[in-house]
N, C-alpha and C positions, 0 to 999 in steps of 0.2 A: 748641438751639446758633444763633450768629447765621451767616447765611450769609456767602460770597463773593461779590462780584461784581467780579473783578480779572482778570489774565492777559490774552489778546490779546482786546480787546473791540471787533471789527467796529462803527462806525456806520453801521448798515446804509443801504441805500437803500432806496426804494420805487419799484417798477417799475410803470411805467405803460403801459396801449395806446397805439396811436398816436392814440385817441377820447379819451383822458385819464380813462380807468378804471382803478383799481388791477387789475393783473397779477395773479392770484392764483396762477397757475401759474407765471410767472416766479419769484415768491417763494418758491414750493418750492425749485425748483432754486436759487434764491440762497442760502437757508437751508443746503439741503445743501452748496452750495460753502463756506460759508464753517466750516462744520464738518469738512468732509473737508480745510480747509486749517487747520487749528490755532487755531480759536475756541475760547474758552472760555469768553466770556459774548457775548452778543448782545444790543445797544443799539438797541432796535428802533423806537423811534419818538424821534427826535432831528432835530435839526437838517439833518444828510445825509438825511434822511427825508424832508425837505420840512415837517414837522412845521407851521410856519407857513402851510403853502398846503394843509394837509388841515382837513376838517370835523372835529370833535368824532367825529360818526358813524365817520367815516373811522379817526380816529386810534384809537377803541377798538378796532374790527374790526381792523386791523392789529394791533394789540398782541395781541387774544387768538389771530388767526391764528399768529403767531410762536411764542408759547406751544407753539400745538398742533402745531407742524411741527416744533418740537425735542424737544417728546416726552421731555423728560428728558435729552437728552442732554446740552445745556448750559444753564445760568443764562442767564435772559433779563430784562432789566431795558428800563423803557420811561419816558419824561418825557409827552413829549403839555402838557407846561406853558408856554403861548403867550399867556395872557387879560391884560388889562389889571385889569379890575376884580374885587374880590375874592369878588364873588359869583359871577363867570365862574370863577374858578379854582378855586373851592370843586366848583361844577359839574363841570369836568374832571378835576381829580384825585382825585375820589370815584369817578369813572368810570372811569379809569383803575386804580385802585386794586383794581377789582374785576375786572381781566381776567386774574388768575393767573398774574401776572408775579413774579419772587423779590423784586424791589425797586421801588419807585417813586422816581424821578430829578427834584429839584426843580430848576429853572433860577434859578442867585443873581440875576439882575436882574429877574426876576418878583417876588424875595423884597422888591424895592427899585427899583418901577419909572420912580422920578422921581430916583433916584441921589441919595437927600438921606442917606443915611448907614446907620450901625449901630441907631438907633432903628427906624426903619421896617422893618428888615432884620427885625430881633428881634421887634417887630410882627408881622410877613408869616409869620413861622416860627411864634408862639407861637399863630398862629390856625390854619396848616394843621395842626399835632401834634394839635391839639383837634379836625380833622373827620376824620383817619385811624386805621386801627385800629392799637391801639397795639401788633400782632405784626406790624407790617407794615415792612418794613426799608426804608430809605432811602438816598439815592446826593445828591449833589451836583454840577451841570454850570456851569461857567462861560460860558456859551454865548455866542458872539459877536454875536448877534443878540437884540434891536435894538439892544444895544450891550454890550460887553465888560465887567462886573463882575467883579472879581476880589477873594476872601473879604480882609479881615482876618485878622491870626492873632487876634484875640478872639473875632471870627464864627467861625470854625474853630474854637476851642477852646469855644464855646459848642456847635456842634452834636456836636462829640467826644463834649462832655460830656453830652448827652440821650443819649448810650447807644443811640440809633436808626440812625445813620449808618454805613454799612457801604462806601463809595466815593464819591471825588471824583475828576470827569474834570478835572483840573489844564490850564487851558490860560493859563498864565502865561507861558508858553513862555521861563522862566526859571529857570535849575539851581539859582540858588540859593535860590530862592524852594521848589522842588519838595525840596531838602536841608532846608529849615527846617519845610516842614509834615511830613514824614516823621517830622523830630525829635518834633513836636508830636504826633503821631499815639502814638506809641511802641507798647505792647502794646493798644491801644485797638480793635482791628478794622478800623478806620477806615483803608483804603486811598487812598494816594494812586494815582492813574494818569495818567498824564503823555499829552498829546496831540500834542507837538511831535514831529516828525521829526528835526529838527536835534541835538536832546538827547537824542531815543531812548534811545541805548545807555546815555550817561554818567548820565541818569535812571537808568536800572533799575540800574546800579551804585550810585546813590546810594541806593537803595530804593524806587523807583517799583515797582508791583506790575502791571509790564507794559505795555501801550501801548492807546491807543485814538484814534489820528488818522485824519484820512481815507483815508490809503493803505493802511488795514488791507481798503477794498475793493478794491485792486488785486493783494497780495501781500501777504495775512497769514499765510503760512507762513514766509516771509521775515522778518518780525515774532517769530513763534513763535520760530524757529531764534535769533535773536540773544537774545530774553528770557531762553534756558536758556544761551547762550554768551557773554552782556554781557561777562565778567569774563576771558575767553580770551585769552591771549597769542598772538595765530595772526593770520596777513597774512589769513586767508579773515574774520576777525573783521571787522580793521580796513577793509578795502576793502567789504563787505557795510553796515558803519556809514556810510562816505561814499554809496554807490553809493544807500542808501534813503534819506539826508537830500537828494541831488541830486535822486533822482526827485520826490519830493515838492514840489519846489518847482514843479511844474508845476500844483497846484491852483488857483492863480489864472486858469488859461486855461480857465475854463467848469465848474469843479466846482459841484455835480455830474454834469452832462453828460457829462462828461471820462470819468467813470467810467463810466456807461450804454453811452459807446461801447464802451469796453472790454469789458463785459458781454454785449453784442449780439455783440462779434467772437467772445468765448468762447461765445454759443449761451445764455445764460442767458436773456437778455431779445430779444424780440424785437423791441421797438423803443428808440429811445432817448430816448423824448420824457420831459420835465420840466417841471415847472409854476414850475420858479427858474431854469433855465438856458433860455429861452424864445428863444432865436436860435441859429442856423448856428453851433456854435463853430471850425467848419475856416474859416469866412469871417471871423470877429473875430479869433480868434488865431493869428494866420499862423503856418504850419508844426506845428502843432499836431501833427495826425497821424503827420509824421514822428516830431515826439517820441514820440509814443506807441508808435509800430516802435520806437524807440530802448531804452524802457523795457520793451518785452517783452522784444526780445532779449537784454537784463541780466537779467530776470527769469529767464529759461529759462538763462541762463550759472550764475547762483548757484543755481538748481536743481541744475544737474548737478555742480557744485563740491559742494553739501551731499552730494548723493547717493554722490558718489566718496568723499568724508570719512567718511561711514558706512559704507562699505563695506571701509574699509581697517582 
C-alpha cells in the first residue's frame, strides 16, 4: 500500500547546543512537542533543519534519530538533498534512503542545478530512480535555496506517472497553481501540500492535503484545527485564518533563529543557536521580540477559543 505523507507536516528545526553540536535531548523534546500539537508527518531534514549547513554524517544521524524518536507514532520523511555533483547526490540520497524514513524527498532545484529546463530535470530524475530501492516512496520539495525551481505541469505529470511520488511540498505560493496541481494529481496518491500561510486555508479548501509552512514550528495545533475546519462557515475559522496568515509574516525576521527563540521560551531548547541565523535577531530586526509576544498571546487566545468550541 502506498504510504501517505501529508496532513500537518512540520518542517523540523535542528536544535544545537551553544557550542554548535546537535542537541539530541532538545530534539527528543521537539519531536514530542510536534506530535502533541497535531503533527501527522515530520519532515526531518529540510531547509528549516538547516540541512545546507549539516554534514552528510549529521544529516544521516539526524534522520535516523527522528525515525527512532517518532517510534511509529507519525510518519517521517527526510531530504538532505543538497549537493551539486551527481556523484555527491548519489552518495547523500542512498545514505538518506537507508535511515528508515517513510519517504525520501528530492529537491527540485537539485534535479536541475543550472536551471536549464525539463531535459536536465528528467535526466537527473531518471538517474536517481535507478539508484534508489524501487519500493521506497518519494517526495518532491520546491526548496527556495539555492534557488526556487517550480515544477512545470509536464514535469509534475512525469513524476506522477512514475507511481513513486506520494507528496509535493508546494512552494508556488499561488492558489491557482495549487488548484491545477490538485487536478493533475487526481486519484494518483501524489498529495499536494501547500507551504504558504497566506493561502493555507484556501489551498486546503481547494484540495491541498494539509500544510507544511515554517510556522508549523510555532503553532502546528492551530493549523491542524484549521485543516479539519477549513470549510466551516464560522467567525472562528475566518479569524484564525487571518491570524495565521499575519503571524507568518514574521518569517523574514530571522527565521529559523526566530523559531528557536520561541522554543527556548517554551523550554524545548536550552540554546537558540543557529548556523543559518548567525546574528542577534533582536539587534537586526527591531521589535521582533515584541512581535513574538503578540504571536504568543494570539496563539493562546485561539487555543482557548478552540477549547471552548470543543466543550460546547
